[in-house]
C-alpha positions as CSV (number, residue, x, y, z in Angstrom):
1,M,1.2,-4.6,-13.7
2,E,1.6,-1.6,-11.3
3,F,-1.1,-2.9,-9.0
4,E,0.6,-6.3,-8.8
5,K,3.7,-4.6,-7.5
6,L,1.7,-2.9,-4.8
7,Q,0.1,-6.3,-3.9
8,A,3.5,-7.8,-3.6
9,I,4.8,-5.0,-1.3
10,I,1.7,-5.3,0.9
11,G,1.9,-9.1,0.9
12,E,5.6,-9.0,1.9
13,V,5.1,-6.5,4.8
14,L,2.0,-8.2,6.1
15,G,3.0,-11.8,5.4
16,K,0.0,-12.4,3.2
17,D,-0.5,-14.0,-0.2
18,P,-0.6,-11.1,-2.7
19,D,-3.5,-12.8,-4.5
20,E,-5.6,-12.3,-1.4
21,I,-5.1,-8.5,-1.5
22,C,-7.7,-6.7,-3.6
23,A,-8.3,-3.1,-4.4
24,E,-11.2,-2.8,-2.0
25,S,-9.2,-4.4,0.9
26,R,-9.1,-2.1,4.0
27,L,-5.6,-1.9,5.3
28,K,-6.4,-2.1,9.0
29,E,-9.7,-3.9,9.2
30,D,-9.3,-6.5,6.4
31,L,-5.5,-6.9,6.2
32,G,-4.7,-6.3,9.9
33,A,-2.0,-3.6,9.2
34,D,-0.9,-1.5,12.1
35,S,0.6,2.0,11.8
36,L,4.2,0.6,11.6
37,E,3.3,-1.8,8.9
38,V,1.5,1.0,6.9
39,F,4.7,3.0,7.2
40,Q,6.7,0.0,5.9
41,I,4.3,-0.4,3.0
42,V,4.7,3.3,2.1
43,M,8.5,3.1,2.3
44,G,8.4,0.1,0.0
45,M,6.1,1.9,-2.4
46,E,8.4,4.9,-2.5
47,D,11.4,2.6,-3.4
48,V,9.6,0.5,-6.0
49,Y,7.7,3.3,-7.7
50,D,10.4,6.0,-7.2
51,V,7.9,8.5,-5.7
52,T,7.7,10.5,-2.5
53,L,4.4,10.3,-0.7
54,E,3.3,12.9,1.8
55,E,2.9,11.4,5.3
56,E,-0.3,13.3,6.2
57,V,-2.0,12.1,3.0
58,V,-0.9,8.5,3.4
59,Y,-2.2,8.1,6.9
60,R,-5.7,9.1,5.8
61,V,-5.7,6.2,3.3
62,K,-8.1,3.4,4.2
63,R,-8.0,0.9,1.2
64,V,-5.4,-0.6,-1.1
65,Q,-7.0,1.3,-4.0
66,D,-6.4,4.6,-2.2
67,L,-2.7,3.8,-2.0
68,Y,-2.6,2.8,-5.6
69,Q,-4.2,6.1,-6.6
70,L,-1.5,8.0,-4.7
71,V,1.1,6.3,-6.8
72,V,-0.7,6.7,-10.1
73,G,-1.2,10.4,-9.3
74,Q,2.6,10.8,-8.8
75,K,3.5,9.4,-12.2
C-alpha cells in the first residue's frame, strides 16, 4: 500500500504510469527525473507520508526503493 502511494507521487511528477515504476527503477537514468523533479517528488512524499526528509540524504538516492526506505525508516 505504501509503495503504491510512492509510485503515484512519482508518476504524477514525471507524467508516467505508476505501474511502470518499480522498486529498482533509477530516478534519473530510467525515469528521466531531473533535480527539480526529484525535489517535487520529495515534497510530495513529505506531504503524503507526513515525514521530513533530510535534503543531503535525499540527493544521494538513486533508485525508487531507496526513497521508499527513507519513508519506511521515518515511520
